N, C-alpha and C positions, 0 to 999 in steps of 0.2 A: 693494449696494456699488457705488460708482462706479469706473470703470476709470481707468487712468493718463491716457488721452486726455481723459476727462471732467473730471478735476481739473487738467488741463494740467500735466503733469510739469514740475517746476522744477529744472533743473540750475542750480545757483547760478552766475549769470553777471553779476550786477549788476542784473538786471531786476526783482528783488524777488520776493515770494512769489507762489504760484499765484493766479490770479484766477478768478472764477466759482464760488467755493465759499462756503458759509455757515460762518462761524467760530463755534465753540461758545461762546466767551467773549472778552472783550477781553483777558484775560490771555494766552490762546492767540495772539491776533492780535499783540500786542506782542512776545511771545517769538518767534513765527514770523518777524516782520519783522527782529528782531535777529539770529537765526541765519542768515536768508537774506542778510543784509548781508555775510557772510563769503565774499566772492567766490572762485571757483575752488577751493574746498575740498571740495565735495561736492554732495549732493542733499538737498533738504528736501521732506517730504511732510506735509501736515496730514491729520487725520481728515476723512473716512473713507478710510483706506487700510490694508489688512491687512498684518501681519507674520506670516509663516509660519515659526514657530520650529522646528517639527518636523512630522511627517506629520499629526498631529491636534491641533496646538497653535497656534492662531491667535489673535493679539491685535490690538487696534486702538488704539494709543496716540494721544494728541492731536497730538504732533509727532514726526516721525521724521527723523533725520539719518544719511545714509550717506556716508562719505568717498569721494572720487574713486578712491582706491586699492582700494576694495572695491565698486565699482559693479557688479561681476558678480553680486551678489546681488539686484539690482533686476530684477524680472520685469515683464511687461506688466500683470499684475493684482495683484501684491503684492511685498513684500520677502521673499526666500527665504533666511532666515538671520538671525543676530543683527546688528542695526544698531549703529552706533557710539554713538549717543545716542538715548535715548527720553525724552520729556517727557510727564508726565501732570498734568492739572489736577484737583485733588481737589474732590469735591462730596459732599454728604451721601449720595448714592446709590452712589458708587463709592469712597469714602475707604478703607474697610477692605480691599476687593479690591485697590486699587492699592498699598496699603502692605504687604500680605501676599502674596496669591497672585501678582499680577503681579511684584512685587519678586523673589519666589523663582524664578519662571520666567525672568525676564530675567537674573538672576544665574546660574542653572544653565546657561543656554544661551549665555552669552558676551557679553552686552551690555556695552560698555565703560563707559558712564555712564548713570545714571538720575536724572532730576530729578523731584521731586514739588513741584508748585506749590500752595500752600495759600492761596486767596483769603480765607478767614476769618481766619487768623493773619497774613496778609500776609507770608509768607516762602517761600523756595525751599530745599528740602533737596536737597543734591547727594550722590549716591553714585557712587564711582568704583571700578572693578575694580582690586584689588591682590592679588597672589598667588592669583588664581583666584576671589576672592569680593569682594562689595561692602564698601567701607569708607566711613564717613561722611567726606566732604570738607568738610562744613560745612552749617550752617543759616544762610541769609542773609536778614536782615530789611530793613526799609525804608531804613535808612541805609547798606546794604552794596551792593557790586557783585559780580556773579557773573562769573567767567571760566572758561575750560575749556582744558586743554592740547590737546583735540581741535580747537579752533577758535581758533588764534592770532589775536589782534586782537579777539576777541569780548569785549565789556565791557557787561554789562547792569546798569543801575541798578535795583535791586529796586523802588524807589519808582515808577519809570516803568512797570513792569509793572502795578502796581495803580492807577495814576493814571487810566487810560483808562476 
């Protein structure tokens, strides 16, 4: 695992996403750039960066967002607690795990929003915490735009995510 200094921690300040990393897919790159454009709202970390949800419960999402108000959960080597937003890009090898196991863990441990990006179906499924559990906020296809109450001003054209 790379440390924060190796992936060049990115406090969103308008400088864009962290550099010097290998992005797992163009979908991740596009989403990361879009989330990072929301200046002064928080911190964005791409994989590989661990989220320590509990003592023996470590996950590695594709994109992590922690709001400035909750920056105290950001450690030198990992995020220690439930981030505000986690994004996973589905692939044949991780699809079931991301849709079931990770969803259940993220929900149980207090993640506010969870996005599942499906490059095969070319859509983004958004889950938001309501009354202590995830509720479907929508499945957004190529003609749609994804927004988030966590990131005012964020507007992601789904077609752009899959165009790269």
